[in-house]
GUSEBA-665666 format. One record per residue: residue number from 0; residue in one letter; x, y, z of N, C-alpha, C, O, CB in turn. Coordinates in nm, 2 decimals, decimal comma. Each point is the difference from the previous one (the first is absolute). Glycine has a CB too. Layout:
REM GUSEBA-665666
[NUM a [X Y Z] [X Y Z] [X Y Z] [X Y Z] [X Y Z]];
...
//
This chain:
REM GUSEBA-665666
[0 m [1,80 -1,37 0,38] [-0,15 -0,01 0,03] [-0,03 0,15 -0,02] [0,07 0,10 0,02] [-0,08 -0,31 0,17]];
[1 d [-0,12 0,19 -0,25] [-0,13 0,13 -0,01] [-0,05 0,00 0,11] [-0,06 -0,09 0,05] [-0,02 0,09 -0,27]];
[2 v [0,11 0,14 0,27] [-0,08 0,05 0,14] [-0,13 0,13 -0,10] [0,00 0,06 -0,10] [0,29 -0,07 0,33]];
[3 l [-0,40 -0,01 -0,11] [-0,05 0,12 0,01] [-0,06 0,06 0,10] [-0,10 -0,06 0,05] [0,10 0,01 -0,21]];
[4 q [0,02 0,16 0,22] [-0,09 0,07 0,12] [-0,15 0,07 -0,08] [-0,02 0,07 -0,10] [0,29 0,02 0,28]];
[5 i [-0,34 -0,13 -0,10] [-0,09 0,08 0,01] [-0,07 0,05 0,12] [-0,01 -0,06 0,11] [0,01 -0,03 -0,31]];
[6 k [-0,05 0,28 0,16] [-0,05 0,03 0,10] [-0,13 0,07 -0,05] [0,00 0,05 -0,11] [0,23 -0,06 0,23]];
[7 t [-0,34 0,02 -0,03] [-0,11 0,05 -0,05] [-0,06 0,08 0,12] [0,04 -0,02 0,11] [-0,06 -0,17 -0,30]];
[8 l [-0,08 0,30 0,16] [-0,05 0,11 0,03] [-0,09 0,01 -0,05] [-0,02 -0,01 -0,12] [0,18 0,10 0,16]];
[9 r [-0,31 -0,08 0,11] [-0,12 0,05 -0,10] [-0,02 0,15 0,01] [-0,01 0,07 0,10] [-0,11 -0,30 -0,08]];
[10 l [0,10 0,26 -0,16] [-0,02 0,20 0,01] [-0,17 -0,02 -0,04] [-0,06 -0,07 -0,09] [0,36 0,23 -0,03]];
[11 l [-0,33 -0,08 0,20] [-0,16 0,04 0,00] [-0,06 -0,11 0,04] [0,06 -0,08 0,05] [-0,07 0,25 -0,23]];
[12 e [-0,11 -0,18 0,15] [-0,03 -0,15 0,03] [0,03 -0,10 -0,14] [0,01 -0,12 0,02] [-0,23 0,21 0,16]];
[13 d [0,24 -0,04 -0,30] [-0,05 -0,10 -0,11] [0,15 0,00 -0,10] [0,01 -0,09 -0,08] [-0,31 0,16 0,08]];
[14 i [0,38 0,01 0,03] [0,10 -0,03 -0,03] [0,12 -0,08 0,05] [0,01 0,02 0,12] [-0,10 0,14 -0,20]];
[15 i [0,19 -0,25 0,02] [0,11 -0,04 0,07] [0,12 -0,03 -0,05] [0,01 -0,08 -0,09] [-0,15 0,04 0,20]];
[16 v [0,25 0,09 -0,03] [0,15 0,06 -0,10] [0,06 -0,14 0,05] [-0,02 -0,03 0,12] [0,08 0,36 -0,12]];
[17 i [0,00 -0,39 -0,07] [0,12 -0,10 -0,03] [0,14 0,05 -0,01] [0,05 0,05 -0,10] [-0,21 -0,16 0,00]];
[18 g [0,19 0,09 0,19] [0,16 0,05 -0,09] [0,04 -0,14 0,03] [-0,03 -0,07 0,10] [0,12 0,37 -0,06]];
[19 i [0,01 -0,33 -0,16] [0,06 -0,11 -0,06] [0,16 0,05 -0,04] [0,04 0,08 -0,08] [-0,29 -0,17 -0,01]];
[20 n [0,32 -0,01 0,19] [0,16 0,02 0,01] [0,05 -0,13 -0,06] [-0,07 -0,11 0,01] [0,08 0,26 0,22]];
[21 g [0,10 -0,14 -0,30] [0,05 -0,12 -0,04] [0,00 -0,07 -0,15] [0,06 0,07 -0,08] [-0,12 -0,07 0,29]];
[22 t [0,01 -0,12 -0,24] [-0,03 -0,05 -0,10] [-0,14 -0,07 -0,01] [-0,05 -0,07 0,08] [0,29 0,08 -0,10]];
[23 l [-0,28 0,04 -0,13] [-0,16 -0,04 -0,01] [0,01 -0,11 -0,09] [0,00 0,04 -0,12] [-0,11 0,18 0,16]];
[24 d [0,10 -0,35 -0,03] [0,01 -0,09 -0,07] [-0,11 -0,13 -0,02] [-0,11 0,01 0,04] [0,32 0,10 -0,01]];
[25 g [-0,17 -0,19 -0,08] [-0,06 -0,16 0,00] [-0,01 -0,05 0,16] [-0,10 -0,02 0,07] [0,21 -0,04 -0,33]];
[26 i [0,00 0,06 0,28] [0,02 -0,03 0,13] [-0,05 0,06 0,13] [-0,01 -0,05 0,11] [0,17 -0,01 -0,24]];
[27 t [-0,20 0,23 0,10] [-0,01 0,08 0,09] [-0,16 0,03 0,01] [-0,06 0,03 0,10] [0,32 0,06 -0,15]];
[28 v [-0,31 -0,10 -0,04] [-0,10 0,05 -0,05] [-0,20 -0,05 0,08] [-0,11 0,05 0,02] [0,35 -0,06 -0,26]];
[29 p [-0,14 -0,13 0,25] [-0,14 -0,07 0,10] [-0,01 0,09 0,13] [-0,11 0,02 0,04] [0,16 -0,29 -0,10]];
[30 e [0,08 0,34 0,13] [0,02 0,06 0,12] [-0,15 0,14 0,00] [-0,09 0,04 0,07] [0,42 -0,11 -0,09]];
[31 l [-0,25 0,13 -0,14] [-0,08 0,11 0,01] [-0,18 -0,02 -0,04] [-0,08 0,08 0,03] [0,33 0,04 -0,09]];
[32 e [-0,27 -0,21 0,01] [-0,17 -0,06 -0,02] [-0,03 -0,06 0,10] [-0,12 -0,02 -0,01] [0,11 -0,02 -0,21]];
[33 k [0,05 -0,02 0,34] [-0,05 0,00 0,13] [-0,04 0,11 0,10] [-0,09 0,00 0,10] [0,21 -0,18 -0,15]];
[34 t [-0,03 0,30 0,00] [0,02 0,09 0,07] [-0,11 0,09 -0,02] [-0,04 0,08 0,09] [0,26 -0,12 -0,08]];
[35 t [-0,28 0,03 -0,17] [-0,08 0,13 -0,08] [-0,15 -0,09 0,03] [-0,10 0,06 0,03] [0,31 0,07 -0,28]];
[36 q [-0,22 -0,27 0,25] [-0,11 -0,06 0,00] [-0,08 0,03 0,12] [-0,13 0,00 0,00] [0,23 -0,17 -0,14]];
[37 k [-0,03 0,21 0,28] [-0,03 -0,01 0,12] [-0,14 0,15 -0,02] [-0,12 -0,01 0,04] [0,42 -0,13 0,11]];
[38 y [-0,24 0,26 -0,23] [-0,04 0,08 0,00] [-0,11 -0,01 -0,13] [-0,10 0,07 0,02] [0,31 0,02 0,12]];
[39 l [-0,21 -0,14 -0,22] [-0,08 -0,08 -0,14] [-0,12 -0,01 0,11] [-0,08 0,08 0,02] [0,27 -0,26 -0,22]];
[40 d [-0,18 0,07 0,26] [-0,11 -0,05 0,07] [-0,08 0,09 0,10] [-0,12 -0,01 0,03] [0,25 -0,19 -0,05]];
[41 d [-0,05 0,28 0,05] [-0,08 0,09 0,12] [-0,08 0,11 -0,10] [-0,06 0,09 0,06] [0,27 -0,11 0,18]];
[42 k [-0,23 0,03 -0,38] [-0,05 0,05 -0,07] [0,10 0,16 -0,08] [-0,02 0,10 -0,06] [-0,22 -0,24 0,22]];
[43 i [0,35 0,08 -0,11] [0,09 0,15 -0,05] [0,04 0,00 -0,14] [0,05 -0,10 -0,04] [0,05 0,12 0,27]];
[44 y [-0,10 0,04 -0,28] [0,04 0,03 -0,18] [0,06 0,10 -0,04] [0,01 0,04 -0,11] [-0,18 -0,13 0,05]];
[45 k [0,24 0,15 0,18] [0,10 0,15 -0,04] [0,15 -0,01 0,03] [0,02 0,06 0,11] [-0,22 0,10 -0,04]];
[46 f [0,27 -0,19 -0,11] [0,10 -0,06 0,06] [0,15 0,07 -0,13] [0,00 -0,03 -0,12] [-0,20 -0,22 0,25]];
[47 i [0,32 0,34 -0,05] [0,09 0,08 -0,01] [0,13 -0,12 0,03] [0,01 -0,05 0,11] [-0,16 0,31 -0,03]];
[48 f [0,22 -0,29 -0,16] [0,16 -0,08 0,00] [0,09 0,14 -0,02] [0,01 0,10 -0,07] [-0,07 -0,39 -0,08]];
[49 d [0,11 0,25 0,23] [0,06 0,11 0,02] [0,18 -0,10 0,01] [0,05 -0,08 0,08] [-0,31 0,28 0,07]];
[50 l [0,30 -0,15 -0,28] [0,14 -0,07 -0,11] [0,12 0,02 0,03] [0,09 -0,07 -0,03] [-0,20 0,11 -0,15]];
[51 s [0,13 0,11 0,27] [0,14 0,04 0,01] [0,07 -0,11 0,08] [0,11 0,03 0,00] [-0,15 0,22 -0,01]];
[52 g [0,02 -0,37 0,09] [0,07 -0,11 0,05] [0,07 -0,08 -0,10] [0,11 -0,04 0,03] [-0,25 0,04 0,14]];
[53 l [0,06 -0,03 -0,32] [0,00 -0,09 -0,04] [0,09 -0,01 -0,13] [-0,01 0,06 -0,10] [-0,19 -0,07 0,23]];
[54 n [0,28 -0,06 -0,09] [0,14 0,02 -0,10] [0,00 -0,12 -0,10] [0,10 0,00 -0,07] [0,06 0,12 0,27]];
[55 k [-0,26 -0,24 -0,21] [-0,03 -0,04 -0,08] [-0,10 -0,09 -0,01] [-0,04 -0,08 0,08] [0,21 0,15 -0,11]];
[56 i [-0,23 -0,04 -0,13] [-0,15 -0,07 0,00] [0,01 -0,11 -0,14] [0,06 0,04 -0,10] [-0,23 0,21 0,22]];
[57 a [0,12 -0,37 -0,12] [0,00 -0,09 -0,10] [-0,12 -0,01 -0,06] [-0,09 0,06 0,06] [0,25 -0,16 0,05]];
[58 s [-0,20 0,05 -0,20] [-0,10 0,00 -0,10] [-0,11 -0,07 0,09] [-0,11 0,01 -0,05] [0,26 -0,02 -0,18]];
[59 a [-0,15 -0,08 0,37] [-0,11 -0,01 0,09] [-0,03 0,12 0,06] [-0,12 0,03 0,04] [0,16 -0,24 -0,01]];
[60 g [0,07 0,29 -0,02] [-0,07 0,13 0,12] [-0,10 0,06 -0,10] [-0,12 -0,01 0,03] [0,34 0,11 0,14]];
[61 a [-0,17 -0,04 -0,30] [-0,11 0,07 -0,06] [-0,13 -0,05 -0,01] [-0,10 0,06 0,02] [0,27 0,00 -0,13]];
[62 g [-0,17 -0,22 0,06] [-0,10 -0,04 0,02] [-0,10 0,01 0,08] [-0,11 0,02 -0,03] [0,23 -0,10 -0,04]];
[63 f [-0,04 0,06 0,24] [-0,07 0,07 0,10] [-0,11 0,13 -0,03] [-0,12 0,03 0,00] [0,35 -0,11 0,12]];
[64 f [-0,14 0,11 -0,13] [-0,02 0,17 -0,03] [-0,16 0,00 -0,11] [-0,11 0,07 0,00] [0,44 0,01 0,00]];
[65 t [-0,27 -0,19 -0,09] [-0,11 0,05 -0,09] [-0,18 -0,08 0,02] [-0,11 0,05 -0,04] [0,35 0,01 -0,15]];
[66 k [-0,22 -0,17 0,25] [-0,12 -0,07 0,07] [-0,03 0,13 0,10] [-0,12 0,05 -0,01] [0,20 -0,35 0,00]];
[67 m [0,03 0,36 0,13] [-0,11 0,09 0,09] [-0,05 0,09 -0,08] [-0,11 0,05 0,04] [0,22 -0,05 0,17]];
[68 a [-0,06 0,05 -0,33] [-0,05 0,14 -0,06] [-0,14 -0,04 -0,05] [-0,09 0,09 -0,01] [0,35 0,03 -0,07]];
[69 a [-0,29 -0,32 0,02] [-0,11 -0,02 -0,07] [-0,12 -0,03 0,18] [-0,12 0,03 0,00] [0,27 -0,15 -0,33]];
[70 i [-0,10 0,08 0,41] [-0,07 -0,05 0,12] [-0,06 0,12 0,08] [-0,11 -0,02 0,06] [0,29 -0,17 -0,04]];
[71 t [-0,14 0,29 -0,01] [-0,02 0,14 0,03] [-0,06 0,04 -0,09] [-0,11 0,02 0,02] [0,27 0,02 0,10]];
[72 s [-0,12 -0,01 -0,23] [-0,09 0,06 -0,12] [-0,17 -0,07 0,05] [-0,08 0,08 0,06] [0,32 -0,08 -0,31]];
[73 e [-0,27 -0,11 0,23] [-0,13 -0,08 0,04] [-0,06 0,06 0,08] [-0,11 0,05 -0,04] [0,18 -0,23 0,01]];
[74 h [-0,03 0,21 0,14] [-0,03 0,06 0,12] [-0,01 0,21 0,03] [-0,03 0,07 0,10] [0,15 -0,35 -0,05]];
[75 y [-0,07 0,30 -0,19] [-0,04 0,16 0,01] [0,16 0,01 0,07] [0,03 0,11 0,04] [-0,35 -0,05 0,01]];
[76 g [0,38 -0,13 -0,05] [0,11 0,07 0,07] [0,11 0,04 -0,07] [-0,02 0,08 -0,08] [-0,05 -0,18 0,26]];
[77 a [0,21 0,05 -0,17] [0,07 0,05 -0,02] [0,19 -0,01 0,06] [0,04 0,01 0,12] [-0,32 0,08 -0,15]];
[78 i [0,38 -0,12 -0,07] [0,08 0,00 0,06] [0,10 0,11 -0,05] [-0,04 0,04 -0,11] [-0,02 -0,27 0,17]];
[79 v [0,20 0,31 -0,02] [0,08 0,07 0,01] [0,16 -0,05 0,06] [0,03 -0,03 0,11] [-0,26 0,17 -0,11]];
[80 l [0,32 -0,12 -0,14] [0,11 -0,01 0,03] [0,08 0,12 0,05] [-0,02 0,10 -0,05] [-0,03 -0,26 -0,08]];
[81 v [0,16 0,15 0,23] [0,03 0,13 0,01] [0,13 0,01 0,04] [0,03 -0,06 0,10] [-0,23 0,12 -0,06]];
[82 q [0,30 0,00 -0,09] [0,12 0,03 0,00] [0,11 -0,17 -0,04] [0,07 -0,06 0,07] [-0,17 0,29 0,13]];
[83 p [0,07 -0,25 -0,37] [0,06 -0,11 0,00] [0,17 0,02 -0,02] [0,02 0,12 -0,03] [-0,27 -0,20 -0,06]];
[84 v [0,36 0,01 0,10] [0,11 0,02 -0,04] [0,03 0,00 -0,12] [-0,08 -0,07 -0,06] [0,11 0,01 0,21]];
[85 p [0,08 0,12 -0,24] [-0,03 0,00 -0,18] [0,02 -0,17 -0,01] [-0,08 -0,06 -0,07] [0,21 0,34 -0,04]];
[86 p [-0,06 -0,35 0,17] [0,01 -0,15 -0,05] [-0,15 -0,09 -0,04] [-0,03 -0,06 -0,10] [0,25 0,06 0,26]];
[87 v [-0,32 0,03 -0,02] [-0,10 -0,03 0,03] [-0,09 0,05 -0,11] [-0,09 -0,07 -0,06] [0,15 0,05 0,29]];
[88 r [-0,03 0,18 -0,25] [-0,12 0,03 -0,11] [0,02 0,01 -0,09] [-0,07 0,06 -0,08] [-0,03 0,02 0,17]];
[89 e [0,22 -0,14 -0,12] [0,02 -0,08 -0,12] [-0,06 -0,11 -0,06] [-0,04 -0,02 -0,12] [0,20 0,10 0,18]];
[90 v [-0,16 -0,17 0,08] [-0,06 -0,14 -0,02] [-0,16 0,04 -0,06] [-0,05 -0,04 -0,10] [0,21 -0,11 0,31]];
[91 l [-0,21 0,25 -0,10] [-0,13 0,05 -0,01] [-0,03 0,00 -0,09] [-0,09 -0,08 -0,04] [0,08 0,18 0,16]];
[92 n [0,09 0,03 -0,23] [-0,02 0,07 -0,13] [0,00 -0,14 -0,08] [-0,11 -0,01 -0,05] [0,25 0,27 0,09]];
[93 i [-0,06 -0,38 -0,08] [0,00 -0,11 -0,05] [-0,11 -0,05 -0,05] [-0,05 0,00 -0,11] [0,21 -0,02 0,22]];
[94 f [-0,22 -0,03 0,01] [-0,09 -0,09 0,02] [-0,15 0,08 -0,01] [-0,10 -0,07 0,01] [0,29 -0,08 0,13]];
[95 g [-0,20 0,33 -0,15] [-0,11 0,08 -0,09] [-0,07 0,04 0,12] [-0,09 0,09 -0,01] [0,07 -0,22 -0,22]];
[96 l [0,04 0,06 0,38] [-0,09 0,07 0,10] [-0,01 0,19 0,02] [-0,10 0,05 0,06] [0,18 -0,30 0,07]];
[97 m [0,02 0,33 -0,19] [-0,01 0,11 0,02] [-0,13 0,07 -0,09] [-0,04 0,11 0,00] [0,30 -0,14 0,07]];
[98 r [-0,29 -0,05 -0,12] [-0,09 0,03 -0,14] [-0,15 -0,03 0,09] [-0,10 0,02 -0,06] [0,29 -0,12 -0,20]];
[99 y [-0,20 0,06 0,39] [-0,17 -0,03 0,08] [0,05 -0,04 0,15] [-0,08 -0,07 0,07] [-0,07 -0,05 -0,30]];
[100 i [0,26 0,16 0,27] [0,01 0,04 0,11] [0,08 0,08 0,06] [0,10 -0,04 0,04] [-0,18 -0,10 -0,06]];
[101 p [0,03 0,28 0,03] [0,04 0,15 0,07] [0,11 -0,08 0,12] [-0,01 -0,09 0,08] [-0,28 0,27 -0,11]];
[102 i [0,43 -0,09 -0,03] [0,15 0,01 0,06] [0,00 0,10 -0,02] [-0,02 0,07 -0,10] [0,14 -0,23 0,08]];
[103 v [-0,07 0,19 0,20] [-0,01 0,13 0,01] [0,14 0,05 0,14] [0,06 -0,09 0,05] [-0,38 0,09 -0,16]];
[104 n [0,34 0,11 0,13] [0,10 0,04 0,08] [0,07 0,05 0,14] [0,11 0,02 0,04] [-0,16 -0,02 -0,22]];
[105 d [-0,13 0,01 0,25] [-0,02 -0,02 0,14] [-0,13 -0,05 0,07] [-0,11 0,00 -0,07] [0,27 0,16 0,04]];
[106 l [-0,16 -0,19 0,14] [-0,17 -0,05 0,05] [-0,07 0,07 -0,07] [-0,06 -0,05 -0,10] [0,06 0,01 0,33]];
[107 d [0,01 0,23 -0,19] [-0,07 0,09 0,03] [-0,09 -0,03 -0,19] [-0,12 0,00 -0,01] [0,32 0,18 0,25]];
[108 a [-0,12 -0,20 -0,33] [-0,10 -0,03 -0,15] [-0,03 -0,14 0,00] [-0,08 -0,02 -0,08] [0,20 0,19 -0,09]];
[109 a [-0,09 -0,25 0,23] [-0,06 -0,15 0,01] [-0,13 0,08 0,07] [-0,09 0,03 -0,08] [0,33 -0,26 0,11]];
[110 i [-0,25 0,24 0,05] [-0,13 0,04 0,11] [-0,12 0,03 -0,11] [-0,10 -0,05 -0,03] [0,25 0,18 0,27]];
[111 k [-0,07 0,03 -0,29] [-0,08 0,07 -0,11] [-0,06 -0,14 -0,14] [-0,11 -0,02 -0,06] [0,31 0,31 0,12]];
[112 q [-0,08 -0,35 -0,08] [-0,10 -0,10 -0,12] [-0,07 -0,10 0,06] [-0,08 -0,07 -0,07] [0,24 0,07 -0,10]];
[113 l [-0,15 -0,01 0,29] [-0,11 -0,11 0,07] [-0,12 0,07 0,00] [-0,10 -0,06 -0,04] [0,25 -0,06 0,19]];
[114 s [-0,14 0,26 -0,11] [-0,15 0,04 0,06] [-0,08 0,12 -0,16] [-0,08 0,10 0,00] [0,21 -0,08 0,36]];
[115 k [-0,07 -0,10 -0,48] [-0,09 0,10 -0,11] [-0,14 -0,11 0,00] [-0,10 0,02 -0,06] [0,33 0,11 -0,14]];
//
């Protein structure tokens, strides 16, 4: 069974940090979508996704990040991915996400990306 743990933290007024642990795939993506939708409904469009605890990502997970990048950029926001483990980084690279979504090593670097 695929398990996903999500922790959220509001950073500053307009940045949400979402820590993801476990597996992000077609079964667990809807749970993450539900979490992010609450913030989108509140007109928050800057997200930091901490992937350090994410041990597996499938194409549906990559698709989620692509969709979030598109939604947030339409509203002059963005997403930043932080510290993906090597197997997750490889999948993100295979799907080409590294070309248009910043991937950084720590929270400070993510905040700097969103402050540009």
